[in-house]
MDAnalysis code that builds the backbone (N, CA, C; Angstrom):
import MDAnalysis as mda
import numpy as np

u = mda.Universe.empty(336, n_residues=112, atom_resindex=np.repeat(np.arange(112), 3), trajectory=True)
u.add_TopologyAttr("name", ["N", "CA", "C"] * 112)
u.add_TopologyAttr("resid", np.arange(1, 113))
u.add_TopologyAttr("resname", ["LEU", "THR", "ASN", "GLU", "LEU", "LEU", "THR", "ARG", "ASN", "PRO", "ALA", "ASP", "ALA", "ARG", "ALA", "MET", "GLY", "ASP", "LYS", "ALA", "ILE", "ALA", "LEU", "SER", "ARG", "MET", "ASP", "ARG", "ALA", "ALA", "GLU", "ALA", "ARG", "ASP", "VAL", "ALA", "LEU", "ASP", "ALA", "VAL", "ARG", "LEU", "ALA", "PRO", "GLU", "ASN", "HIS", "ARG", "LEU", "HIS", "LEU", "ILE", "LEU", "LEU", "GLN", "VAL", "GLN", "ARG", "GLU", "THR", "LYS", "THR", "PRO", "ARG", "GLU", "ASP", "LEU", "ILE", "ALA", "TYR", "GLY", "THR", "GLU", "GLN", "ALA", "GLN", "LYS", "HIS", "PRO", "GLY", "ASP", "PRO", "ARG", "PHE", "GLU", "LEU", "VAL", "ALA", "GLY", "LEU", "ALA", "PHE", "ALA", "MET", "ALA", "ASP", "ASP", "LEU", "GLU", "GLN", "ALA", "LYS", "GLY", "TRP", "MET", "ARG", "GLN", "ALA", "ALA", "SER", "ARG", "PRO"])
u.atoms.positions = np.array([
    [14.422, 78.133, -46.835],
    [14.557, 78.076, -48.277],
    [13.299, 78.603, -48.972],
    [12.114, 78.199, -48.483],
    [10.899, 78.685, -49.142],
    [10.759, 80.191, -49.012],
    [11.164, 80.748, -47.866],
    [11.093, 82.202, -47.727],
    [12.015, 82.886, -48.726],
    [13.171, 82.285, -48.967],
    [14.095, 82.845, -49.951],
    [13.488, 82.788, -51.346],
    [12.874, 81.664, -51.684],
    [12.212, 81.543, -52.986],
    [11.082, 82.551, -53.129],
    [10.323, 82.731, -52.054],
    [9.205, 83.675, -52.109],
    [9.677, 85.121, -52.142],
    [10.854, 85.395, -51.607],
    [11.417, 86.739, -51.707],
    [11.734, 87.049, -53.162],
    [12.273, 86.054, -53.853],
    [12.590, 86.233, -55.273],
    [11.341, 86.278, -56.140],
    [10.372, 85.443, -55.798],
    [9.145, 85.360, -56.596],
    [7.956, 85.160, -55.662],
    [7.323, 86.251, -55.224],
    [6.224, 86.145, -54.268],
    [5.008, 85.369, -54.803],
    [4.963, 85.159, -56.105],
    [3.828, 84.448, -56.690],
    [4.164, 82.985, -57.005],
    [5.166, 82.437, -56.328],
    [5.558, 81.044, -56.525],
    [4.637, 80.153, -55.695],
    [3.584, 79.656, -56.341],
    [2.562, 78.880, -55.635],
    [3.139, 77.604, -55.031],
    [4.065, 76.978, -55.741],
    [4.660, 75.745, -55.213],
    [5.422, 76.026, -53.913],
    [6.199, 77.107, -53.903],
    [6.930, 77.478, -52.685],
    [5.951, 77.830, -51.567],
    [4.837, 78.445, -51.929],
    [3.826, 78.760, -50.915],
    [3.251, 77.486, -50.313],
    [3.021, 76.488, -51.145],
    [2.541, 75.204, -50.636],
    [3.537, 74.575, -49.682],
    [4.803, 74.630, -50.049],
    [5.848, 74.101, -49.169],
    [5.915, 74.885, -47.858],
    [5.727, 76.186, -47.949],
    [5.734, 77.001, -46.733],
    [4.545, 76.644, -45.839],
    [3.394, 76.395, -46.452],
    [2.217, 76.006, -45.673],
    [2.484, 74.704, -44.920],
    [3.136, 73.755, -45.582],
    [3.479, 72.491, -44.922],
    [4.418, 72.755, -43.744],
    [5.431, 73.574, -43.974],
    [6.394, 73.878, -42.906],
    [5.705, 74.558, -41.722],
    [4.848, 75.521, -41.999],
    [4.129, 76.206, -40.918],
    [3.254, 75.229, -40.149],
    [2.612, 74.330, -40.864],
    [1.768, 73.333, -40.226],
    [2.580, 72.457, -39.285],
    [3.759, 72.054, -39.728],
    [4.620, 71.202, -38.900],
    [5.157, 71.936, -37.677],
    [5.143, 73.264, -37.734],
    [5.585, 74.067, -36.592],
    [4.395, 74.463, -35.713],
    [3.259, 73.771, -35.909],
    [2.032, 74.039, -35.147],
    [1.522, 75.467, -35.330],
    [1.664, 75.965, -36.544],
    [1.154, 77.296, -36.893],
    [0.097, 77.123, -37.984],
    [-0.928, 76.329, -37.644],
    [-1.930, 75.902, -38.626],
    [-2.719, 77.064, -39.215],
    [-3.053, 78.060, -38.434],
    [-3.824, 79.185, -38.971],
    [-3.017, 79.931, -40.041],
    [-1.729, 80.133, -39.777],
    [-0.868, 80.774, -40.779],
    [-0.726, 79.875, -42.004],
    [-0.592, 78.580, -41.755],
    [-0.467, 77.615, -42.851],
    [-1.699, 77.658, -43.745],
    [-2.880, 77.756, -43.128],
    [-4.129, 77.831, -43.899],
    [-4.143, 79.072, -44.789],
    [-3.737, 80.202, -44.241],
    [-3.744, 81.439, -45.024],
    [-2.787, 81.360, -46.209],
    [-1.608, 80.791, -45.974],
    [-0.624, 80.646, -47.049],
    [-1.142, 79.664, -48.100],
    [-1.746, 78.563, -47.652],
    [-2.285, 77.572, -48.590],
    [-3.427, 78.165, -49.417],
    [-4.269, 78.971, -48.797],
    [-5.349, 79.633, -49.543],
    [-4.786, 80.544, -50.619],
    [-3.759, 81.305, -50.280],
    [-3.119, 82.173, -51.273],
    [-2.535, 81.348, -52.416],
    [-1.911, 80.225, -52.082],
    [-1.317, 79.365, -53.109],
    [-2.387, 78.824, -54.052],
    [-3.501, 78.380, -53.498],
    [-4.599, 77.846, -54.319],
    [-5.166, 78.930, -55.226],
    [-5.248, 80.135, -54.732],
    [-5.749, 81.242, -55.563],
    [-4.810, 81.511, -56.739],
    [-3.511, 81.366, -56.499],
    [-2.527, 81.600, -57.560],
    [-2.487, 80.464, -58.585],
    [-2.731, 79.247, -58.131],
    [-2.603, 78.080, -59.023],
    [-3.760, 77.110, -58.779],
    [-4.971, 77.504, -59.170],
    [-6.141, 76.667, -58.867],
    [-6.139, 75.304, -59.563],
    [-5.308, 75.136, -60.572],
    [-5.247, 73.847, -61.270],
    [-4.271, 72.879, -60.617],
    [-3.554, 73.322, -59.607],
    [-2.558, 72.478, -58.936],
    [-3.247, 71.700, -57.812],
    [-3.549, 70.445, -58.069],
    [-4.283, 69.635, -57.090],
    [-3.494, 69.450, -55.791],
    [-2.176, 69.416, -55.883],
    [-1.355, 69.254, -54.682],
    [-1.631, 70.376, -53.677],
    [-1.812, 71.581, -54.163],
    [-2.090, 72.706, -53.277],
    [-3.445, 72.552, -52.593],
    [-4.412, 71.986, -53.305],
    [-5.721, 71.739, -52.707],
    [-5.618, 70.685, -51.604],
    [-4.778, 69.670, -51.825],
    [-4.573, 68.645, -50.801],
    [-3.923, 69.244, -49.556],
    [-2.956, 70.135, -49.764],
    [-2.312, 70.816, -48.636],
    [-3.335, 71.667, -47.889],
    [-4.152, 72.385, -48.641],
    [-5.168, 73.232, -48.009],
    [-6.125, 72.393, -47.166],
    [-6.567, 71.268, -47.697],
    [-7.462, 70.408, -46.916],
    [-6.802, 69.969, -45.608],
    [-5.538, 69.601, -45.687],
    [-4.835, 69.155, -44.483],
    [-4.807, 70.252, -43.426],
    [-4.466, 71.464, -43.823],
    [-4.398, 72.534, -42.820],
    [-5.790, 72.975, -42.383],
    [-6.776, 72.832, -43.247],
    [-8.148, 73.129, -42.818],
    [-8.579, 72.155, -41.723],
    [-8.186, 70.917, -41.890],
    [-8.510, 69.931, -40.853],
    [-7.834, 70.308, -39.540],
    [-6.579, 70.719, -39.614],
    [-5.840, 71.099, -38.413],
    [-6.445, 72.315, -37.726],
    [-7.091, 73.180, -38.499],
    [-7.711, 74.375, -37.910],
    [-9.166, 74.121, -37.530],
    [-9.529, 72.845, -37.510],
    [-10.872, 72.422, -37.063],
    [-11.990, 72.965, -37.952],
    [-11.724, 73.027, -39.251],
    [-12.768, 73.417, -40.196],
    [-13.900, 72.400, -40.087],
    [-15.152, 72.844, -40.026],
    [-16.264, 71.902, -39.905],
    [-16.276, 70.883, -41.047],
    [-16.671, 69.673, -40.709],
    [-16.672, 68.589, -41.695],
    [-17.515, 68.939, -42.921],
    [-18.612, 69.648, -42.718],
    [-19.466, 70.029, -43.846],
    [-18.706, 70.923, -44.824],
    [-17.856, 71.789, -44.296],
    [-17.068, 72.680, -45.144],
    [-15.991, 71.905, -45.903],
    [-15.392, 70.911, -45.256],
    [-14.416, 70.070, -45.940],
    [-15.066, 69.347, -47.114],
    [-16.237, 68.769, -46.853],
    [-16.974, 68.043, -47.892],
    [-17.368, 68.983, -49.025],
    [-17.875, 70.148, -48.676],
    [-18.280, 71.111, -49.705],
    [-17.093, 71.517, -50.563],
    [-15.951, 71.726, -49.932],
    [-14.764, 72.134, -50.680],
    [-14.320, 71.037, -51.641],
    [-14.225, 69.830, -51.151],
    [-13.803, 68.721, -52.006],
    [-14.752, 68.477, -53.159],
    [-16.034, 68.511, -52.870],
    [-17.042, 68.309, -53.909],
    [-16.977, 69.422, -54.946],
    [-16.815, 70.632, -54.488],
    [-16.721, 71.776, -55.399],
    [-15.523, 71.625, -56.345],
    [-14.402, 71.185, -55.817],
    [-13.218, 71.028, -56.669],
    [-13.438, 69.931, -57.715],
    [-14.069, 68.838, -57.328],
    [-14.357, 67.766, -58.294],
    [-15.325, 68.265, -59.368],
    [-16.296, 69.082, -58.972],
    [-17.253, 69.618, -59.949],
    [-16.597, 70.627, -60.890],
    [-15.640, 71.380, -60.390],
    [-14.939, 72.352, -61.240],
    [-14.014, 71.673, -62.249],
    [-13.653, 70.425, -61.964],
    [-12.722, 69.671, -62.812],
    [-13.320, 68.300, -63.135],
    [-14.440, 68.284, -63.844],
    [-15.121, 67.009, -64.083],
    [-14.239, 66.014, -64.838],
    [-14.239, 64.778, -64.349],
    [-13.480, 63.721, -64.995],
    [-11.991, 63.739, -64.725],
    [-11.518, 64.670, -63.902],
    [-10.092, 64.771, -63.601],
    [-9.811, 63.966, -62.324],
    [-9.087, 62.867, -62.452],
    [-8.860, 62.017, -61.280],
    [-8.097, 62.711, -60.153],
    [-7.301, 63.714, -60.479],
    [-6.573, 64.428, -59.427],
    [-7.539, 65.142, -58.491],
    [-8.609, 65.687, -59.053],
    [-9.567, 66.411, -58.220],
    [-10.616, 65.483, -57.616],
    [-10.773, 64.301, -58.197],
    [-11.576, 63.270, -57.533],
    [-10.834, 62.804, -56.285],
    [-9.513, 62.763, -56.365],
    [-8.695, 62.454, -55.195],
    [-8.870, 63.527, -54.122],
    [-8.916, 64.781, -54.531],
    [-9.160, 65.880, -53.583],
    [-10.495, 65.668, -52.881],
    [-11.522, 65.334, -53.655],
    [-12.840, 65.087, -53.059],
    [-12.784, 63.899, -52.106],
    [-12.102, 62.836, -52.518],
    [-11.984, 61.662, -51.661],
    [-11.301, 61.977, -50.342],
    [-10.237, 62.760, -50.406],
    [-9.541, 63.130, -49.179],
    [-10.434, 63.995, -48.290],
    [-11.189, 64.886, -48.899],
    [-12.095, 65.734, -48.115],
    [-13.101, 64.879, -47.358],
    [-13.679, 63.899, -48.028],
    [-14.643, 63.015, -47.357],
    [-13.957, 62.184, -46.276],
    [-12.736, 61.712, -46.552],
    [-12.013, 60.935, -45.552],
    [-11.736, 61.771, -44.307],
    [-11.350, 63.011, -44.517],
    [-11.066, 63.895, -43.380],
    [-12.327, 64.239, -42.605],
    [-13.457, 64.139, -43.287],
    [-14.735, 64.405, -42.630],
    [-15.328, 63.123, -42.048],
    [-14.552, 62.044, -42.064],
    [-14.962, 60.745, -41.523],
    [-16.151, 60.124, -42.241],
    [-16.289, 60.421, -43.521],
    [-17.297, 59.764, -44.354],
    [-16.542, 58.807, -45.280],
    [-16.198, 57.659, -44.732],
    [-15.314, 56.747, -45.444],
    [-15.962, 56.091, -46.652],
    [-17.261, 55.892, -46.632],
    [-17.927, 55.300, -47.798],
    [-17.830, 56.232, -49.001],
    [-18.130, 57.512, -48.792],
    [-18.012, 58.484, -49.887],
    [-16.550, 58.626, -50.309],
    [-15.648, 58.614, -49.348],
    [-14.222, 58.720, -49.663],
    [-13.802, 57.568, -50.568],
    [-14.210, 56.348, -50.223],
    [-13.864, 55.182, -51.045],
    [-14.418, 55.323, -52.452],
    [-15.642, 55.831, -52.565],
    [-16.250, 56.016, -53.885],
    [-15.436, 56.959, -54.755],
    [-15.046, 58.086, -54.184],
    [-14.237, 59.051, -54.932],
    [-12.881, 58.478, -55.282],
    [-12.268, 57.762, -54.346],
    [-10.941, 57.191, -54.595],
    [-10.997, 56.109, -55.687],
    [-12.029, 55.277, -55.618],
    [-12.171, 54.247, -56.658],
    [-12.385, 54.887, -58.026],
    [-13.202, 55.914, -58.040],
    [-13.457, 56.616, -59.307],
    [-12.165, 57.198, -59.860],
    [-11.383, 57.835, -59.010],
    [-10.103, 58.413, -59.440],
    [-9.159, 57.323, -59.937],
    [-9.123, 56.203, -59.247],
    [-8.211, 55.117, -59.610],
    [-8.604, 54.448, -60.930],
    [-9.864, 54.566, -61.309],
    [-10.318, 53.919, -62.532],
    [-9.995, 54.721, -63.797],
    [-9.473, 55.920, -63.597],
    [-9.173, 56.791, -64.741],
    [-7.676, 56.754, -65.077],
    [-7.390, 57.010, -66.366],
    [-5.964, 57.026, -66.762],
    [-5.233, 58.240, -66.202],
])
C-alpha cells in the first residue's frame, strides 16, 4: 500500500515513514534508514518521522553519541516543543542514558 501511495505522490512523507517501518520489520534496516532520512528531509516538523528515524538508526548500530547528538539537535531546533523533547528523550534512552532520557521525558510531559 505504501508503495502505491508513493507511486502517486513520491513526496508523501507520511507514506515514507510507514515504508521505513515496514522495511525495518522485514530486517532491511539500512533501506529503512535511507527512506526515513528522506521522509525527515521532506517534513522536518513531523516528530513522528524523527522517532522512526531514531528507531532505524538504532537498528543500524548508529553510535550512541550520534543518537544523542541527533536528539539534542532536534530539541534545540524546536525549543519548548514537547514533541521534540520526546525525540530527545528517546534518543537518550536508545543510547542507554536513562537519567537524561527521564529528564527530557519529564520536561515534555510538563508542557501542554
